[in-house]
Z-matrix of the N, CA and C atoms (Angstrom, degrees):
N
C 1 1.424
C 2 1.516 1 114.11
N 3 1.321 2 119.46 1 134.82
C 4 1.521 3 123.04 2 179.92
C 5 1.391 4 114.24 3 -69.81
N 6 1.286 5 116.35 4 164.62
C 7 1.542 6 123.45 5 178.93
C 8 1.460 7 107.73 6 -64.67
N 9 1.360 8 119.07 7 -36.60
C 10 1.515 9 122.39 8 177.97
C 11 1.445 10 109.47 9 -64.17
N 12 1.325 11 121.76 10 -47.60
C 13 1.448 12 124.77 11 179.99
C 14 1.519 13 110.67 12 -60.52
N 15 1.345 14 118.06 13 -47.48
C 16 1.421 15 122.18 14 174.29
C 17 1.505 16 112.89 15 -51.39
N 18 1.404 17 115.08 16 -50.73
C 19 1.486 18 121.54 17 -179.78
C 20 1.474 19 110.75 18 -58.78
N 21 1.415 20 120.52 19 -42.14
C 22 1.394 21 122.07 20 179.16
C 23 1.561 22 111.39 21 -61.83
N 24 1.294 23 116.14 22 -41.73
C 25 1.437 24 120.89 23 -177.27
C 26 1.582 25 108.10 24 -65.13
N 27 1.336 26 114.64 25 -44.26
C 28 1.435 27 121.29 26 -178.87
C 29 1.559 28 112.59 27 -64.42
N 30 1.392 29 115.17 28 -41.07
C 31 1.479 30 119.38 29 179.48
C 32 1.443 31 109.48 30 -68.84
N 33 1.344 32 124.94 31 -28.11
C 34 1.414 33 124.60 32 -179.95
C 35 1.543 34 113.37 33 -66.38
N 36 1.285 35 112.27 34 -17.70
C 37 1.518 36 117.69 35 -175.80
C 38 1.525 37 109.00 36 -94.02
N 39 1.355 38 120.67 37 -8.25
C 40 1.433 39 124.46 38 -175.42
C 41 1.536 40 112.53 39 -80.37
N 42 1.340 41 118.75 40 154.57
C 43 1.431 42 121.46 41 172.98
C 44 1.449 43 108.25 42 -72.99
N 45 1.381 44 117.57 43 170.47
C 46 1.503 45 120.13 44 179.88
C 47 1.552 46 110.05 45 -61.02
N 48 1.400 47 114.38 46 -41.33
C 49 1.465 48 119.60 47 -178.33
C 50 1.551 49 108.14 48 -64.36
N 51 1.258 50 119.50 49 -42.05
C 52 1.486 51 121.78 50 -179.02
C 53 1.528 52 110.03 51 -65.93
N 54 1.388 53 115.76 52 -40.71
C 55 1.406 54 118.67 53 177.90
C 56 1.574 55 111.93 54 -62.88
N 57 1.345 56 114.31 55 -38.10
C 58 1.431 57 119.65 56 176.54
C 59 1.549 58 112.28 57 -61.38
N 60 1.295 59 114.81 58 -40.63
C 61 1.443 60 122.30 59 179.38
C 62 1.562 61 108.87 60 -64.75
N 63 1.373 62 113.25 61 -44.66
C 64 1.474 63 116.82 62 -179.10
C 65 1.488 64 109.87 63 -64.14
N 66 1.271 65 118.10 64 -42.31
C 67 1.488 66 124.95 65 179.98
C 68 1.554 67 107.41 66 -59.72
N 69 1.306 68 115.60 67 -49.12
C 70 1.471 69 120.50 68 -176.84
C 71 1.537 70 109.10 69 -58.47
N 72 1.315 71 118.88 70 -39.51
C 73 1.403 72 123.05 71 178.38
C 74 1.502 73 111.93 72 -68.23
N 75 1.271 74 119.54 73 -42.59
C 76 1.521 75 123.78 74 176.59
C 77 1.467 76 106.36 75 -65.41
N 78 1.335 77 120.67 76 -45.72
C 79 1.500 78 122.29 77 -178.76
C 80 1.532 79 109.57 78 -58.37
N 81 1.293 80 116.64 79 -42.82
C 82 1.443 81 120.39 80 -179.41
C 83 1.509 82 110.25 81 -61.87
N 84 1.258 83 119.73 82 -37.23
C 85 1.419 84 126.42 83 -179.14
C 86 1.542 85 109.50 84 -66.82
N 87 1.294 86 117.51 85 -32.33
C 88 1.406 87 122.13 86 -178.95
C 89 1.560 88 118.34 87 -79.25
N 90 1.288 89 113.67 88 -9.04
C 91 1.494 90 121.50 89 176.89
C 92 1.461 91 113.68 90 107.94
N 93 1.321 92 116.42 91 -163.40
C 94 1.446 93 123.94 92 -173.47
C 95 1.479 94 112.10 93 -90.62
N 96 1.314 95 119.81 94 42.85
C 97 1.420 96 124.29 95 176.90
C 98 1.535 97 110.00 96 -101.37
N 99 1.310 98 116.76 97 125.81
C 100 1.431 99 120.97 98 -175.53
C 101 1.520 100 111.97 99 -121.87
N 102 1.363 101 116.44 100 69.05
C 103 1.450 102 114.24 101 179.27
C 104 1.494 103 111.25 102 -65.14
N 105 1.262 104 116.66 103 144.67
C 106 1.479 105 118.80 104 -177.64
C 107 1.486 106 110.62 105 98.07
N 108 1.292 107 122.02 106 -9.04
C 109 1.490 108 125.02 107 174.43
C 110 1.485 109 109.58 108 -109.43
N 111 1.308 110 117.06 109 130.17
C 112 1.522 111 119.85 110 -177.29
C 113 1.505 112 105.75 111 -144.13
N 114 1.397 113 112.59 112 148.04
C 115 1.396 114 124.31 113 174.51
C 116 1.549 115 107.64 114 -116.93
N 117 1.291 116 115.12 115 116.21
C 118 1.497 117 118.74 116 -174.07
C 119 1.546 118 105.54 117 -124.18
N 120 1.377 119 118.97 118 122.72
C 121 1.463 120 118.14 119 173.94
C 122 1.486 121 112.48 120 -51.78
N 123 1.263 122 117.59 121 145.37
C 124 1.488 123 124.25 122 178.40
C 125 1.545 124 114.75 123 69.90
N 126 1.354 125 116.85 124 6.13
C 127 1.446 126 120.73 125 172.77
C 128 1.497 127 106.49 126 -119.08
N 129 1.362 128 115.65 127 115.50
C 130 1.536 129 117.84 128 179.08
C 131 1.486 130 107.48 129 60.99
N 132 1.289 131 127.96 130 31.64
C 133 1.415 132 125.70 131 179.42
C 134 1.582 133 112.98 132 66.49
N 135 1.302 134 113.78 133 22.00
C 136 1.479 135 116.50 134 -179.80
C 137 1.577 136 115.62 135 77.54
N 138 1.335 137 113.18 136 3.96
C 139 1.447 138 119.71 137 -179.43
C 140 1.540 139 107.91 138 -72.29
N 141 1.377 140 115.20 139 147.77
C 142 1.440 141 120.16 140 176.48
C 143 1.539 142 110.97 141 -59.13
N 144 1.347 143 114.63 142 128.52
C 145 1.472 144 121.80 143 -179.13
C 146 1.539 145 110.35 144 -129.69
N 147 1.318 146 113.46 145 164.49
C 148 1.453 147 119.64 146 174.02
C 149 1.572 148 106.09 147 -76.19
N 150 1.350 149 114.23 148 130.33
C 151 1.477 150 115.88 149 177.30
C 152 1.493 151 113.28 150 -56.99
N 153 1.263 152 120.53 151 157.28
C 154 1.435 153 127.51 152 -176.40
C 155 1.561 154 113.78 153 69.17
N 156 1.329 155 113.66 154 -5.32
C 157 1.505 156 117.38 155 179.07
C 158 1.467 157 109.97 156 -132.32
N 159 1.291 158 115.49 157 -176.93
C 160 1.501 159 121.82 158 173.53
C 161 1.532 160 102.80 159 -123.34
N 162 1.327 161 116.14 160 35.89
C 163 1.487 162 118.02 161 177.65
C 164 1.559 163 110.14 162 -93.85
N 165 1.333 164 115.57 163 113.83
C 166 1.477 165 117.63 164 -176.46
C 167 1.558 166 110.60 165 -72.81
N 168 1.259 167 115.33 166 146.10
C 169 1.476 168 120.72 167 178.90
C 170 1.560 169 108.93 168 -59.75
N 171 1.264 170 115.87 169 -40.93
C 172 1.475 171 117.52 170 -178.20
C 173 1.541 172 112.35 171 -63.20
N 174 1.196 173 118.56 172 -32.34
C 175 1.518 174 123.27 173 175.16
C 176 1.510 175 108.48 174 -62.09
N 177 1.270 176 116.55 175 -49.76
C 178 1.549 177 118.99 176 -177.10
C 179 1.559 178 107.52 177 -67.29
N 180 1.332 179 120.50 178 -35.43
C 181 1.430 180 118.04 179 177.59
C 182 1.476 181 111.95 180 -70.46
N 183 1.341 182 121.06 181 -39.86
C 184 1.366 183 122.83 182 179.92
C 185 1.530 184 107.48 183 -62.60
N 186 1.253 185 120.47 184 -43.45
C 187 1.475 186 123.72 185 178.12
C 188 1.520 187 109.28 186 -59.90
N 189 1.297 188 115.99 187 -41.35
C 190 1.536 189 116.50 188 179.93
C 191 1.551 190 110.54 189 -68.76
N 192 1.308 191 119.21 190 -33.11
C 193 1.470 192 123.33 191 -179.81
C 194 1.508 193 107.78 192 -71.51
N 195 1.343 194 119.11 193 -26.22
C 196 1.383 195 120.61 194 -178.46
C 197 1.605 196 110.74 195 -93.01
N 198 1.313 197 117.60 196 10.46
C 199 1.412 198 124.32 197 171.96
C 200 1.509 199 117.97 198 97.06
N 201 1.304 200 117.01 199 7.73
C 202 1.443 201 120.88 200 177.11
C 203 1.592 202 110.20 201 -72.88
N 204 1.270 203 116.12 202 130.22
C 205 1.479 204 120.27 203 -178.33
C 206 1.483 205 108.22 204 -80.91
N 207 1.299 206 114.70 205 164.63
C 208 1.438 207 121.41 206 176.70
C 209 1.551 208 108.72 207 -63.90
N 210 1.313 209 116.93 208 -40.70
C 211 1.439 210 118.11 209 -179.33
C 212 1.522 211 110.78 210 -61.45
N 213 1.349 212 116.45 211 -41.09
C 214 1.519 213 120.02 212 177.13
C 215 1.486 214 111.05 213 -65.84
N 216 1.355 215 120.67 214 -35.36
C 217 1.465 216 121.54 215 176.20
C 218 1.504 217 109.19 216 -63.95
N 219 1.321 218 115.88 217 -45.65
C 220 1.458 219 119.18 218 -176.08
C 221 1.594 220 110.04 219 -63.00
N 222 1.317 221 114.83 220 -38.19
C 223 1.484 222 119.70 221 175.88
C 224 1.580 223 112.16 222 -67.83
N 225 1.273 224 117.49 223 -40.22
C 226 1.439 225 124.55 224 -174.52
C 227 1.546 226 109.10 225 -71.50
N 228 1.306 227 116.18 226 -37.88
C 229 1.517 228 122.63 227 179.22
C 230 1.485 229 110.10 228 -117.28
N 231 1.259 230 119.98 229 87.41
C 232 1.463 231 127.07 230 -176.51
C 233 1.534 232 112.48 231 -56.60
N 234 1.292 233 119.02 232 -24.19
C 235 1.524 234 119.67 233 -179.27
C 236 1.485 235 110.20 234 -81.59
N 237 1.295 236 122.75 235 -13.79
C 238 1.420 237 126.79 236 178.08
C 239 1.447 238 112.11 237 -73.71
N 240 1.318 239 117.55 238 142.84
C 241 1.449 240 125.24 239 174.72
C 242 1.525 241 107.59 240 -114.34
N 243 1.246 242 118.65 241 160.12
C 244 1.471 243 123.46 242 177.98
C 245 1.556 244 109.27 243 -58.54
N 246 1.308 245 115.82 244 -41.96
C 247 1.449 246 118.11 245 176.91
C 248 1.545 247 113.20 246 -58.83
N 249 1.358 248 117.43 247 -34.20
C 250 1.462 249 118.83 248 176.33
C 251 1.509 250 111.38 249 -63.64
N 252 1.268 251 118.36 250 -36.27
C 253 1.479 252 120.29 251 -179.27
C 254 1.578 253 107.55 252 -71.63
N 255 1.289 254 119.26 253 -37.50
C 256 1.435 255 121.72 254 178.51
C 257 1.519 256 107.40 255 -60.53
N 258 1.313 257 117.25 256 -48.73
C 259 1.430 258 120.69 257 179.44
C 260 1.536 259 112.92 258 -62.46
N 261 1.314 260 115.97 259 -38.56
C 262 1.441 261 121.79 260 -179.97
C 263 1.565 262 107.26 261 -63.18
N 264 1.329 263 116.89 262 -49.53
C 265 1.472 264 118.48 263 -174.49
C 266 1.510 265 107.29 264 -67.39
N 267 1.336 266 121.71 265 -35.87
C 268 1.402 267 121.61 266 174.75
C 269 1.567 268 113.72 267 -59.89
N 270 1.273 269 111.30 268 -44.79
C 271 1.470 270 118.46 269 179.99
C 272 1.570 271 107.63 270 -63.39
N 273 1.271 272 116.28 271 -45.67
C 274 1.522 273 116.84 272 -179.40
C 275 1.523 274 108.72 273 -60.05
N 276 1.300 275 117.68 274 -43.51
C 277 1.510 276 121.70 275 -177.25
C 278 1.599 277 110.14 276 -60.51
N 279 1.303 278 114.72 277 -39.33
C 280 1.456 279 121.34 278 179.87
C 281 1.501 280 115.14 279 -77.03
N 282 1.311 281 116.83 280 -36.32
C 283 1.421 282 124.16 281 -174.00
C 284 1.599 283 110.23 282 -118.58
N 285 1.269 284 117.82 283 41.32
C 286 1.446 285 122.14 284 -178.50
C 287 1.489 286 116.45 285 -49.56
N 288 1.319 287 117.17 286 -48.32
C 289 1.469 288 119.23 287 -177.58
C 290 1.491 289 112.66 288 -63.10
N 291 1.325 290 118.09 289 -39.59
C 292 1.480 291 124.75 290 177.68
C 293 1.586 292 107.46 291 -63.43
N 294 1.255 293 118.86 292 -44.28
C 295 1.470 294 122.24 293 -179.19
C 296 1.470 295 110.13 294 -66.07
N 297 1.336 296 116.68 295 -45.35
C 298 1.437 297 121.11 296 -179.32
C 299 1.582 298 108.95 297 -60.78
N 300 1.248 299 115.19 298 -39.58
C 301 1.486 300 118.94 299 -178.33
C 302 1.596 301 108.18 300 -64.68
N 303 1.316 302 112.88 301 -47.94
C 304 1.502 303 117.78 302 -177.39
C 305 1.559 304 109.89 303 -64.25
N 306 1.274 305 118.68 304 -36.84
C 307 1.547 306 120.71 305 175.53
C 308 1.555 307 107.66 306 -60.55
N 309 1.331 308 114.48 307 -49.91
C 310 1.510 309 122.50 308 -177.38
C 311 1.544 310 107.60 309 -56.37
N 312 1.330 311 115.78 310 -54.05
C 313 1.484 312 120.67 311 -176.47
C 314 1.501 313 110.11 312 -58.64
N 315 1.296 314 119.75 313 -43.22
C 316 1.455 315 123.42 314 -173.57
C 317 1.531 316 107.94 315 -76.48
N 318 1.304 317 122.92 316 -29.19
C 319 1.498 318 124.05 317 172.14
C 320 1.455 319 111.26 318 -65.32
N 321 1.346 320 117.73 319 -38.87
C 322 1.510 321 124.19 320 -179.23
C 323 1.447 322 107.79 321 -64.59
N 324 1.334 323 122.07 322 -35.83
C 325 1.451 324 123.19 323 -176.86
C 326 1.514 325 112.51 324 -71.13
N 327 1.437 326 114.91 325 -38.38
C 328 1.442 327 119.91 326 -176.25
C 329 1.486 328 111.62 327 -88.83
């Protein structure tokens, strides 16, 4: 059996949260590419969002900072996929100052 086949079998036995952590690690190894994150003028103020949704990355990060688990986020936002969270966390890691600013600006509004 190949290493890839072994990895697929091992991954199938992981929980959703463990799979998300594994994907985050793999994504980090692949570089600063964040497929599934887009910034479109006139959509959520141009803030980076998860594609197919209007869920801003800063919102997910703020929820995570407040203790919301990935499983809870996936239940709360049925259109989200585990890979979306992996991309969001990677984006946050790479653009932390931008996300911190967006969280701060949106807290001031509310």
